N, CA, C and O atoms as a GROMACS GRO file, in nm:
protein
  576
    1UNK      N    1  11.360  10.869  10.274
    1UNK     CA    2  11.223  10.896  10.308
    1UNK      C    3  11.204  10.899  10.460
    1UNK      O    4  11.183  11.006  10.517
    2UNK      N    5  11.211  10.784  10.525
    2UNK     CA    6  11.203  10.780  10.670
    2UNK      C    7  11.342  10.773  10.728
    2UNK      O    8  11.431  10.710  10.670
    3UNK      N    9  11.362  10.838  10.844
    3UNK     CA   10  11.495  10.836  10.904
    3UNK      C   11  11.497  10.769  11.041
    3UNK      O   12  11.603  10.724  11.086
    4UNK      N   13  11.382  10.762  11.108
    4UNK     CA   14  11.376  10.696  11.238
    4UNK      C   15  11.230  10.663  11.268
    4UNK      O   16  11.141  10.745  11.247
    5UNK      N   17  11.208  10.541  11.318
    5UNK     CA   18  11.072  10.498  11.346
    5UNK      C   19  11.052  10.478  11.496
    5UNK      O   20  11.135  10.418  11.564
    6UNK      N   21  10.942  10.530  11.545
    6UNK     CA   22  10.904  10.514  11.686
    6UNK      C   23  10.800  10.403  11.694
    6UNK      O   24  10.702  10.403  11.620
    7UNK      N   25  10.822  10.308  11.785
    7UNK     CA   26  10.724  10.203  11.806
    7UNK      C   27  10.690  10.197  11.955
    7UNK      O   28  10.770  10.152  12.037
    8UNK      N   29  10.569  10.242  11.990
    8UNK     CA   30  10.525  10.232  12.129
    8UNK      C   31  10.492  10.086  12.160
    8UNK      O   32  10.426  10.019  12.081
    9UNK      N   33  10.538  10.038  12.274
    9UNK     CA   34  10.514   9.899  12.311
    9UNK      C   35  10.463   9.891  12.454
    9UNK      O   36  10.490   9.979  12.537
   10UNK      N   37  10.390   9.784  12.481
   10UNK     CA   38  10.342   9.761  12.617
   10UNK      C   39  10.341   9.613  12.654
   10UNK      O   40  10.292   9.575  12.760
   11UNK      N   41  10.395   9.530  12.567
   11UNK     CA   42  10.400   9.387  12.595
   11UNK      C   43  10.278   9.311  12.549
   11UNK      O   44  10.275   9.188  12.560
   12UNK      N   45  10.177   9.379  12.498
   12UNK     CA   46  10.054   9.314  12.452
   12UNK      C   47  10.075   9.253  12.313
   12UNK      O   48  10.173   9.284  12.244
   13UNK      N   49   9.982   9.167  12.273
   13UNK     CA   50   9.989   9.107  12.140
   13UNK      C   51   9.985   9.213  12.028
   13UNK      O   52  10.062   9.203  11.933
   14UNK      N   53   9.896   9.315  12.037
   14UNK     CA   54   9.897   9.418  11.933
   14UNK      C   55  10.030   9.493  11.924
   14UNK      O   56  10.076   9.527  11.815
   15UNK      N   57  10.093   9.520  12.039
   15UNK     CA   58  10.220   9.593  12.032
   15UNK      C   59  10.331   9.503  11.980
   15UNK      O   60  10.426   9.552  11.920
   16UNK      N   61  10.320   9.373  12.002
   16UNK     CA   62  10.416   9.278  11.946
   16UNK      C   63  10.407   9.278  11.793
   16UNK      O   64  10.510   9.278  11.724
   17UNK      N   65  10.285   9.278  11.740
   17UNK     CA   66  10.267   9.284  11.594
   17UNK      C   67  10.323   9.415  11.538
   17UNK      O   68  10.386   9.416  11.433
   18UNK      N   69  10.300   9.525  11.609
   18UNK     CA   70  10.352   9.654  11.565
   18UNK      C   71  10.504   9.654  11.567
   18UNK      O   72  10.568   9.705  11.475
   19UNK      N   73  10.561   9.596  11.673
   19UNK     CA   74  10.707   9.587  11.683
   19UNK      C   75  10.764   9.510  11.564
   19UNK      O   76  10.864   9.551  11.506
   20UNK      N   77  10.701   9.399  11.529
   20UNK     CA   78  10.748   9.319  11.416
   20UNK      C   79  10.740   9.399  11.286
   20UNK      O   80  10.830   9.392  11.202
   21UNK      N   81  10.631   9.473  11.269
   21UNK     CA   82  10.616   9.556  11.149
   21UNK      C   83  10.722   9.667  11.148
   21UNK      O   84  10.778   9.698  11.043
   22UNK      N   85  10.749   9.726  11.264
   22UNK     CA   86  10.849   9.832  11.273
   22UNK      C   87  10.988   9.780  11.237
   22UNK      O   88  11.066   9.849  11.171
   23UNK      N   89  11.018   9.659  11.280
   23UNK     CA   90  11.148   9.598  11.246
   23UNK      C   91  11.158   9.580  11.095
   23UNK      O   92  11.264   9.607  11.037
   24UNK      N   93  11.051   9.536  11.032
   24UNK     CA   94  11.053   9.519  10.886
   24UNK      C   95  11.071   9.653  10.814
   24UNK      O   96  11.147   9.662  10.718
   25UNK      N   97  11.003   9.756  10.861
   25UNK     CA   98  11.019   9.889  10.802
   25UNK      C   99  11.161   9.938  10.822
   25UNK      O  100  11.221   9.994  10.730
   26UNK      N  101  11.216   9.919  10.942
   26UNK     CA  102  11.352   9.963  10.971
   26UNK      C  103  11.452   9.893  10.881
   26UNK      O  104  11.546   9.956  10.832
   27UNK      N  105  11.433   9.764  10.858
   27UNK     CA  106  11.524   9.690  10.769
   27UNK      C  107  11.510   9.740  10.626
   27UNK      O  108  11.610   9.757  10.556
   28UNK      N  109  11.388   9.764  10.583
   28UNK     CA  110  11.361   9.808  10.446
   28UNK      C  111  11.428   9.943  10.417
   28UNK      O  112  11.485   9.961  10.309
   29UNK      N  113  11.420  10.036  10.511
   29UNK     CA  114  11.474  10.170  10.489
   29UNK      C  115  11.611  10.190  10.555
   29UNK      O  116  11.668  10.299  10.546
   30UNK      N  117  11.662  10.087  10.619
   30UNK     CA  118  11.791  10.093  10.689
   30UNK      C  119  11.794  10.211  10.787
   30UNK      O  120  11.881  10.298  10.781
   31UNK      N  121  11.696  10.210  10.877
   31UNK     CA  122  11.682  10.317  10.976
   31UNK      C  123  11.672  10.257  11.117
   31UNK      O  124  11.640  10.139  11.131
   32UNK      N  125  11.700  10.336  11.218
   32UNK     CA  126  11.689  10.286  11.356
   32UNK      C  127  11.546  10.292  11.409
   32UNK      O  128  11.460  10.363  11.357
   33UNK      N  129  11.526  10.215  11.515
   33UNK     CA  130  11.398  10.212  11.586
   33UNK      C  131  11.415  10.278  11.722
   33UNK      O  132  11.519  10.263  11.787
   34UNK      N  133  11.313  10.349  11.764
   34UNK     CA  134  11.303  10.395  11.902
   34UNK      C  135  11.185  10.317  11.961
   34UNK      O  136  11.070  10.340  11.925
   35UNK      N  137  11.216  10.224  12.052
   35UNK     CA  138  11.112  10.146  12.120
   35UNK      C  139  11.074  10.221  12.247
   35UNK      O  140  11.158  10.245  12.333
   36UNK      N  141  10.948  10.256  12.257
   36UNK     CA  142  10.900  10.342  12.365
   36UNK      C  143  10.798  10.269  12.452
   36UNK      O  144  10.703  10.210  12.402
   37UNK      N  145  10.821  10.274  12.581
   37UNK     CA  146  10.724  10.222  12.678
   37UNK      C  147  10.680  10.340  12.763
   37UNK      O  148  10.762  10.401  12.832
   38UNK      N  149  10.551  10.372  12.759
   38UNK     CA  150  10.498  10.484  12.835
   38UNK      C  151  10.422  10.429  12.955
   38UNK      O  152  10.330  10.349  12.940
   39UNK      N  153  10.461  10.472  13.073
   39UNK     CA  154  10.394  10.433  13.196
   39UNK      C  155  10.301  10.545  13.239
   39UNK      O  156  10.342  10.661  13.251
   40UNK      N  157  10.175  10.510  13.262
   40UNK     CA  158  10.081  10.606  13.318
   40UNK      C  159  10.091  10.597  13.470
   40UNK      O  160  10.089  10.487  13.525
   41UNK      N  161  10.101  10.710  13.538
   41UNK     CA  162  10.108  10.704  13.684
   41UNK      C  163   9.976  10.653  13.742
   41UNK      O  164   9.868  10.682  13.690
   42UNK      N  165   9.987  10.578  13.849
   42UNK     CA  166   9.868  10.527  13.917
   42UNK      C  167   9.804  10.641  13.994
   42UNK      O  168   9.872  10.712  14.068
   43UNK      N  169   9.674  10.660  13.977
   43UNK     CA  170   9.609  10.768  14.054
   43UNK      C  171   9.614  10.737  14.202
   43UNK      O  172   9.600  10.622  14.244
   44UNK      N  173   9.634  10.840  14.281
   44UNK     CA  174   9.645  10.824  14.425
   44UNK      C  175   9.512  10.796  14.493
   44UNK      O  176   9.508  10.737  14.601
   45UNK      N  177   9.403  10.838  14.432
   45UNK     CA  178   9.271  10.824  14.494
   45UNK      C  179   9.231  10.677  14.495
   45UNK      O  180   9.234  10.609  14.391
   46UNK      N  181   9.195  10.629  14.611
   46UNK     CA  182   9.140  10.494  14.622
   46UNK      C  183   9.242  10.382  14.617
   46UNK      O  184   9.203  10.267  14.593
   47UNK      N  185   9.369  10.409  14.639
   47UNK     CA  186   9.469  10.303  14.632
   47UNK      C  187   9.444  10.193  14.734
   47UNK      O  188   9.460  10.075  14.702
   48UNK      N  189   9.406  10.229  14.854
   48UNK     CA  190   9.383  10.128  14.958
   48UNK      C  191   9.268  10.035  14.918
   48UNK      O  192   9.273   9.915  14.947
   49UNK      N  193   9.167  10.088  14.853
   49UNK     CA  194   9.051  10.007  14.815
   49UNK      C  195   9.086   9.902  14.710
   49UNK      O  196   9.024   9.795  14.708
   50UNK      N  197   9.182   9.929  14.624
   50UNK     CA  198   9.218   9.832  14.520
   50UNK      C  199   9.335   9.745  14.560
   50UNK      O  200   9.386   9.668  14.479
   51UNK      N  201   9.377   9.758  14.683
   51UNK     CA  202   9.481   9.668  14.733
   51UNK      C  203   9.622   9.705  14.694
   51UNK      O  204   9.707   9.616  14.682
   52UNK      N  205   9.650   9.831  14.674
   52UNK     CA  206   9.786   9.876  14.644
   52UNK      C  207   9.833   9.961  14.760
   52UNK      O  208   9.824  10.084  14.756
   53UNK      N  209   9.884   9.897  14.866
   53UNK     CA  210   9.921   9.972  14.985
   53UNK      C  211  10.051  10.051  14.970
   53UNK      O  212  10.073  10.147  15.044
   54UNK      N  213  10.135  10.014  14.876
   54UNK     CA  214  10.265  10.078  14.864
   54UNK      C  215  10.288  10.124  14.720
   54UNK      O  216  10.315  10.042  14.632
   55UNK      N  217  10.278  10.253  14.698
   55UNK     CA  218  10.295  10.308  14.564
   55UNK      C  219  10.435  10.281  14.509
   55UNK      O  220  10.450  10.256  14.389
   56UNK      N  221  10.535  10.287  14.594
   56UNK     CA  222  10.673  10.260  14.550
   56UNK      C  223  10.686  10.116  14.500
   56UNK      O  224  10.754  10.091  14.400
   57UNK      N  225  10.621  10.023  14.568
   57UNK     CA  226  10.625   9.883  14.527
   57UNK      C  227  10.558   9.865  14.391
   57UNK      O  228  10.609   9.795  14.304
   58UNK      N  229  10.443   9.930  14.374
   58UNK     CA  230  10.372   9.925  14.247
   58UNK      C  231  10.459   9.982  14.134
   58UNK      O  232  10.474   9.920  14.029
   59UNK      N  233  10.515  10.099  14.158
   59UNK     CA  234  10.599  10.164  14.058
   59UNK      C  235  10.718  10.078  14.021
   59UNK      O  236  10.753  10.067  13.903
   60UNK      N  237  10.778  10.017  14.118
   60UNK     CA  238  10.893   9.929  14.094
   60UNK      C  239  10.854   9.810  14.007
   60UNK      O  240  10.927   9.773  13.915
   61UNK      N  241  10.739   9.750  14.036
   61UNK     CA  242  10.693   9.635  13.959
   61UNK      C  243  10.662   9.673  13.815
   61UNK      O  244  10.696   9.600  13.722
   62UNK      N  245  10.598   9.788  13.796
   62UNK     CA  246  10.565   9.835  13.660
   62UNK      C  247  10.693   9.864  13.582
   62UNK      O  248  10.704   9.827  13.465
   63UNK      N  249  10.788   9.928  13.644
   63UNK     CA  250  10.915   9.960  13.577
   63UNK      C  251  10.992   9.833  13.543
   63UNK      O  252  11.057   9.825  13.439
   64UNK      N  253  10.987   9.733  13.631
   64UNK     CA  254  11.055   9.606  13.604
   64UNK      C  255  10.994   9.537  13.483
   64UNK      O  256  11.067   9.485  13.398
   65UNK      N  257  10.861   9.536  13.474
   65UNK     CA  258  10.794   9.476  13.360
   65UNK      C  259  10.826   9.552  13.232
   65UNK      O  260  10.852   9.491  13.128
   66UNK      N  261  10.825   9.683  13.238
   66UNK     CA  262  10.858   9.765  13.122
   66UNK      C  263  11.001   9.738  13.075
   66UNK      O  264  11.025   9.726  12.955
   67UNK      N  265  11.093   9.729  13.167
   67UNK     CA  266  11.233   9.701  13.133
   67UNK      C  267  11.247   9.566  13.066
   67UNK      O  268  11.325   9.551  12.971
   68UNK      N  269  11.173   9.468  13.115
   68UNK     CA  270  11.176   9.333  13.055
   68UNK      C  271  11.128   9.337  12.910
   68UNK      O  272  11.189   9.276  12.822
   69UNK      N  273  11.020   9.410  12.886
   69UNK     CA  274  10.965   9.422  12.750
   69UNK      C  275  11.064   9.495  12.660
   69UNK      O  276  11.086   9.454  12.546
   70UNK      N  277  11.123   9.604  12.710
   70UNK     CA  278  11.220   9.680  12.630
   70UNK      C  279  11.345   9.598  12.599
   70UNK      O  280  11.398   9.606  12.488
   71UNK      N  281  11.391   9.519  12.694
   71UNK     CA  282  11.508   9.433  12.671
   71UNK      C  283  11.479   9.331  12.561
   71UNK      O  284  11.567   9.302  12.480
   72UNK      N  285  11.358   9.277  12.558
   72UNK     CA  286  11.321   9.180  12.455
   72UNK      C  287  11.322   9.245  12.317
   72UNK      O  288  11.367   9.185  12.220
   73UNK      N  289  11.272   9.368  12.309
   73UNK     CA  290  11.272   9.441  12.181
   73UNK      C  291  11.416   9.468  12.137
   73UNK      O  292  11.449   9.450  12.020
   74UNK      N  293  11.498   9.510  12.230
   74UNK     CA  294  11.638   9.538  12.198
   74UNK      C  295  11.708   9.413  12.146
   74UNK      O  296  11.786   9.420  12.050
   75UNK      N  297  11.682   9.299  12.208
   75UNK     CA  298  11.742   9.172  12.164
   75UNK      C  299  11.693   9.133  12.025
   75UNK      O  300  11.772   9.090  11.941
   76UNK      N  301  11.564   9.149  12.001
   76UNK     CA  302  11.509   9.117  11.869
   76UNK      C  303  11.572   9.205  11.761
   76UNK      O  304  11.608   9.156  11.654
   77UNK      N  305  11.583   9.333  11.790
   77UNK     CA  306  11.643   9.425  11.692
   77UNK      C  307  11.788   9.386  11.664
   77UNK      O  308  11.832   9.387  11.549
   78UNK      N  309  11.860   9.353  11.768
   78UNK     CA  310  12.000   9.313  11.750
   78UNK      C  311  12.008   9.190  11.662
   78UNK      O  312  12.093   9.183  11.572
   79UNK      N  313  11.920   9.092  11.686
   79UNK     CA  314  11.918   8.970  11.605
   79UNK      C  315  11.885   8.999  11.459
   79UNK      O  316  11.932   8.930  11.369
   80UNK      N  317  11.804   9.102  11.436
   80UNK     CA  318  11.762   9.138  11.300
   80UNK      C  319  11.857   9.238  11.234
   80UNK      O  320  11.839   9.274  11.117
   81UNK      N  321  11.958   9.283  11.307
   81UNK     CA  322  12.053   9.379  11.251
   81UNK      C  323  11.999   9.521  11.243
   81UNK      O  324  12.039   9.598  11.156
   82UNK      N  325  11.906   9.555  11.333
   82UNK     CA  326  11.844   9.687  11.334
   82UNK      C  327  11.891   9.763  11.458
   82UNK      O  328  11.888   9.710  11.569
   83UNK      N  329  11.934   9.886  11.437
   83UNK     CA  330  11.972   9.969  11.551
   83UNK      C  331  11.847  10.004  11.631
   83UNK      O  332  11.741  10.033  11.574
   84UNK      N  333  11.860  10.002  11.763
   84UNK     CA  334  11.744  10.024  11.848
   84UNK      C  335  11.782  10.104  11.972
   84UNK      O  336  11.881  10.074  12.039
   85UNK      N  337  11.702  10.203  12.000
   85UNK     CA  338  11.713  10.280  12.123
   85UNK      C  339  11.586  10.250  12.203
   85UNK      O  340  11.476  10.255  12.149
   86UNK      N  341  11.602  10.220  12.332
   86UNK     CA  342  11.485  10.194  12.415
   86UNK      C  343  11.463  10.312  12.509
   86UNK      O  344  11.558  10.370  12.562
   87UNK      N  345  11.336  10.346  12.528
   87UNK     CA  346  11.299  10.462  12.609
   87UNK      C  347  11.184  10.423  12.700
   87UNK      O  348  11.085  10.364  12.657
   88UNK      N  349  11.198  10.457  12.827
   88UNK     CA  350  11.094  10.437  12.926
   88UNK      C  351  11.060  10.573  12.984
   88UNK      O  352  11.145  10.639  13.044
   89UNK      N  353  10.934  10.615  12.968
   89UNK     CA  354  10.892  10.745  13.019
   89UNK      C  355  10.762  10.730  13.096
   89UNK      O  356  10.688  10.634  13.078
   90UNK      N  357  10.736  10.826  13.182
   90UNK     CA  358  10.609  10.833  13.253
   90UNK      C  359  10.536  10.955  13.200
   90UNK      O  360  10.592  11.064  13.190
   91UNK      N  361  10.410  10.935  13.165
   91UNK     CA  362  10.328  11.045  13.113
   91UNK      C  363  10.186  11.030  13.163
   91UNK      O  364  10.136  10.918  13.179
   92UNK      N  365  10.120  11.141  13.186
   92UNK     CA  366   9.982  11.138  13.234
   92UNK      C  367   9.890  11.072  13.133
   92UNK      O  368   9.792  11.007  13.170
   93UNK      N  369   9.921  11.088  13.004
   93UNK     CA  370   9.844  11.026  12.896
   93UNK      C  371   9.939  10.956  12.801
   93UNK      O  372  10.037  11.016  12.756
   94UNK      N  373   9.912  10.831  12.770
   94UNK     CA  374   9.999  10.754  12.683
   94UNK      C  375  10.011  10.820  12.547
   94UNK      O  376  10.122  10.830  12.493
   95UNK      N  377   9.900  10.865  12.491
   95UNK     CA  378   9.906  10.926  12.358
   95UNK      C  379   9.996  11.049  12.356
   95UNK      O  380  10.073  11.068  12.262
   96UNK      N  381   9.986  11.132  12.458
   96UNK     CA  382  10.072  11.251  12.463
   96UNK      C  383  10.219  11.212  12.481
   96UNK      O  384  10.307  11.275  12.423
   97UNK      N  385  10.244  11.110  12.561
   97UNK     CA  386  10.381  11.060  12.578
   97UNK      C  387  10.440  11.013  12.445
   97UNK      O  388  10.557  11.040  12.416
   98UNK      N  389  10.360  10.945  12.366
   98UNK     CA  390  10.404  10.897  12.234
   98UNK      C  391  10.435  11.015  12.143
   98UNK      O  392  10.541  11.019  12.080
   99UNK      N  393  10.344  11.109  12.136
   99UNK     CA  394  10.363  11.224  12.048
   99UNK      C  395  10.484  11.308  12.089
   99UNK      O  396  10.561  11.353  12.004
  100UNK      N  397  10.500  11.329  12.219
  100UNK     CA  398  10.614  11.408  12.268
  100UNK      C  399  10.747  11.338  12.236
  100UNK      O  400  10.842  11.404  12.195
  101UNK      N  401  10.753  11.208  12.254
  101UNK     CA  402  10.876  11.136  12.226
  101UNK      C  403  10.906  11.130  12.077
  101UNK      O  404  11.022  11.137  12.036
  102UNK      N  405  10.803  11.115  11.996
  102UNK     CA  406  10.825  11.116  11.851
  102UNK      C  407  10.890  11.247  11.808
  102UNK      O  408  10.982  11.248  11.726
  103UNK      N  409  10.841  11.356  11.863
  103UNK     CA  410  10.896  11.487  11.827
  103UNK      C  411  11.035  11.507  11.885
  103UNK      O  412  11.127  11.548  11.814
  104UNK      N  413  11.051  11.480  12.013
  104UNK     CA  414  11.180  11.507  12.078
  104UNK      C  415  11.293  11.417  12.029
  104UNK      O  416  11.410  11.454  12.036
  105UNK      N  417  11.258  11.299  11.978
  105UNK     CA  418  11.360  11.205  11.930
  105UNK      C  419  11.373  11.208  11.778
  105UNK      O  420  11.442  11.124  11.719
  106UNK      N  421  11.305  11.304  11.716
  106UNK     CA  422  11.316  11.328  11.572
  106UNK      C  423  11.274  11.206  11.490
  106UNK      O  424  11.337  11.174  11.389
  107UNK      N  425  11.167  11.140  11.531
  107UNK     CA  426  11.113  11.027  11.456
  107UNK      C  427  11.015  11.081  11.352
  107UNK      O  428  10.936  11.171  11.380
  108UNK      N  429  11.022  11.026  11.232
  108UNK     CA  430  10.929  11.074  11.131
  108UNK      C  431  10.834  10.965  11.082
  108UNK      O  432  10.775  10.975  10.974
  109UNK      N  433  10.820  10.859  11.164
  109UNK     CA  434  10.720  10.755  11.142
  109UNK      C  435  10.689  10.691  11.276
  109UNK      O  436  10.779  10.665  11.356
  110UNK      N  437  10.561  10.667  11.300
  110UNK     CA  438  10.518  10.596  11.420
  110UNK      C  439  10.448  10.468  11.373
  110UNK      O  440  10.357  10.474  11.290
  111UNK      N  441  10.491  10.355  11.427
  111UNK     CA  442  10.425  10.227  11.398
  111UNK      C  443  10.370  10.176  11.529
  111UNK      O  444  10.445  10.154  11.624
  112UNK      N  445  10.238  10.159  11.535
  112UNK     CA  446  10.179  10.117  11.662
  112UNK      C  447  10.065  10.019  11.641
  112UNK      O  448  10.003  10.014  11.534
  113UNK      N  449  10.039   9.942  11.744
  113UNK     CA  450   9.929   9.847  11.740
  113UNK      C  451   9.803   9.909  11.794
  113UNK      O  452   9.804  10.017  11.854
  114UNK      N  453   9.693   9.840  11.771
  114UNK     CA  454   9.565   9.881  11.825
  114UNK      C  455   9.497   9.760  11.885
  114UNK      O  456   9.508   9.648  11.834
  115UNK      N  457   9.428   9.783  11.994
  115UNK     CA  458   9.359   9.672  12.061
  115UNK      C  459   9.225   9.639  11.994
  115UNK      O  460   9.163   9.538  12.026
  116UNK      N  461   9.182   9.723  11.904
  116UNK     CA  462   9.060   9.695  11.829
  116UNK      C  463   8.934   9.693  11.913
  116UNK      O  464   8.842   9.616  11.886
  117UNK      N  465   8.929   9.776  12.014
  117UNK     CA  466   8.808   9.783  12.098
  117UNK      C  467   8.693   9.842  12.019
  117UNK      O  468   8.712   9.928  11.932
  118UNK      N  469   8.574   9.796  12.051
  118UNK     CA  470   8.455   9.846  11.984
  118UNK      C  471   8.348   9.878  12.089
  118UNK      O  472   8.358   9.838  12.204
  119UNK      N  473   8.249   9.951  12.046
  119UNK     CA  474   8.133   9.978  12.129
  119UNK      C  475   8.166  10.048  12.260
  119UNK      O  476   8.244  10.143  12.262
  120UNK      N  477   8.105  10.001  12.366
  120UNK     CA  478   8.117  10.066  12.497
  120UNK      C  479   8.261  10.062  12.549
  120UNK      O  480   8.305  10.156  12.615
  121UNK      N  481   8.336   9.954  12.521
  121UNK     CA  482   8.475   9.947  12.566
  121UNK      C  483   8.558  10.060  12.504
  121UNK      O  484   8.642  10.120  12.572
  122UNK      N  485   8.535  10.089  12.378
  122UNK     CA  486   8.608  10.197  12.313
  122UNK      C  487   8.570  10.331  12.373
  122UNK      O  488   8.655  10.418  12.394
  123UNK      N  489   8.441  10.346  12.400
  123UNK     CA  490   8.392  10.471  12.458
  123UNK      C  491   8.452  10.492  12.597
  123UNK      O  492   8.496  10.602  12.630
  124UNK      N  493   8.452  10.388  12.678
  124UNK     CA  494   8.500  10.400  12.815
  124UNK      C  495   8.652  10.408  12.824
  124UNK      O  496   8.706  10.484  12.905
  125UNK      N  497   8.721  10.330  12.742
  125UNK     CA  498   8.866  10.322  12.753
  125UNK      C  499   8.939  10.412  12.654
  125UNK      O  500   9.058  10.439  12.671
  126UNK      N  501   8.869  10.458  12.552
  126UNK     CA  502   8.933  10.544  12.454
  126UNK      C  503   9.024  10.464  12.363
  126UNK      O  504   9.033  10.341  12.374
  127UNK      N  505   9.090  10.530  12.276
  127UNK     CA  506   9.180  10.465  12.184
  127UNK      C  507   9.306  10.549  12.171
  127UNK      O  508   9.304  10.661  12.119
  128UNK      N  509   9.415  10.494  12.219
  128UNK     CA  510   9.543  10.563  12.209
  128UNK      C  511   9.580  10.580  12.062
  128UNK      O  512   9.623  10.688  12.021
  129UNK      N  513   9.562  10.474  11.983
  129UNK     CA  514   9.596  10.482  11.840
  129UNK      C  515   9.514  10.591  11.771
  129UNK      O  516   9.568  10.668  11.692
  130UNK      N  517   9.387  10.597  11.801
  130UNK     CA  518   9.301  10.698  11.738
  130UNK      C  519   9.348  10.839  11.775
  130UNK      O  520   9.353  10.928  11.690
  131UNK      N  521   9.382  10.859  11.900
  131UNK     CA  522   9.429  10.990  11.945
  131UNK      C  523   9.560  11.028  11.877
  131UNK      O  524   9.576  11.141  11.833
  132UNK      N  525   9.652  10.932  11.869
  132UNK     CA  526   9.781  10.959  11.803
  132UNK      C  527   9.758  10.990  11.656
  132UNK      O  528   9.816  11.084  11.601
  133UNK      N  529   9.672  10.911  11.591
  133UNK     CA  530   9.640  10.937  11.449
  133UNK      C  531   9.587  11.078  11.428
  133UNK      O  532   9.622  11.145  11.332
  134UNK      N  533   9.502  11.121  11.519
  134UNK     CA  534   9.439  11.252  11.505
  134UNK      C  535   9.531  11.370  11.534
  134UNK      O  536   9.505  11.481  11.490
  135UNK      N  537   9.638  11.345  11.608
  135UNK     CA  538   9.724  11.457  11.651
  135UNK      C  539   9.866  11.454  11.593
  135UNK      O  540   9.937  11.554  11.599
  136UNK      N  541   9.906  11.342  11.538
  136UNK     CA  542  10.046  11.329  11.495
  136UNK      C  543  10.078  11.419  11.376
  136UNK      O  544   9.997  11.439  11.285
  137UNK      N  545  10.200  11.473  11.381
  137UNK     CA  546  10.249  11.556  11.270
  137UNK      C  547  10.328  11.470  11.172
  137UNK      O  548  10.371  11.519  11.067
  138UNK      N  549  10.348  11.342  11.204
  138UNK     CA  550  10.422  11.250  11.118
  138UNK      C  551  10.330  11.133  11.081
  138UNK      O  552  10.230  11.111  11.150
  139UNK      N  553  10.361  11.058  10.975
  139UNK     CA  554  10.278  10.944  10.939
  139UNK      C  555  10.271  10.840  11.051
  139UNK      O  556  10.368  10.818  11.125
  140UNK      N  557  10.155  10.777  11.062
  140UNK     CA  558  10.133  10.673  11.162
  140UNK      C  559  10.083  10.547  11.090
  140UNK      O  560   9.983  10.551  11.018
  141UNK      N  561  10.154  10.438  11.110
  141UNK     CA  562  10.113  10.309  11.057
  141UNK      C  563  10.052  10.231  11.173
  141UNK      O  564  10.121  10.199  11.269
  142UNK      N  565   9.921  10.202  11.163
  142UNK     CA  566   9.852  10.131  11.268
  142UNK      C  567   9.838   9.985  11.227
  142UNK      O  568   9.783   9.954  11.121
  143UNK      N  569   9.888   9.897  11.312
  143UNK     CA  570   9.884   9.753  11.286
  143UNK      C  571   9.774   9.692  11.372
  143UNK      O  572   9.781   9.698  11.495
  144UNK      N  573   9.670   9.633  11.307
  144UNK     CA  574   9.561   9.576  11.388
  144UNK      C  575   9.603   9.448  11.460
  144UNK      O  576   9.522   9.388  11.532
   0.00000   0.00000   0.00000
């Protein structure tokens, strides 16, 4: 049925729950996981005002954090006996990065968390999970 599962992660509690669910699905179907961390580039406008004087320093810190999160997923998968590929990409939109990687890596299931934003926060910040659900060509399991 499923041959490879993509799990987008960002180190948050919702993505941790999704990762755990993805590991269970991978064990159940004896399939590998693709753990994906999508970095959104920092907009150049107004960097000085928010106290980010060095874009290279910012980028390095974000990549270091992403690598730490991906290493933890890889270790967990190894402990659980699940094959895991880790991927770090930069994309203008997280949802598009997820969809592109699902397609390019031949994943036929996406397991992802949701932050459960409501009201004005959802309106202002949007919902990556909602966007992926609306555009994905493969099944999406959303873990609250």
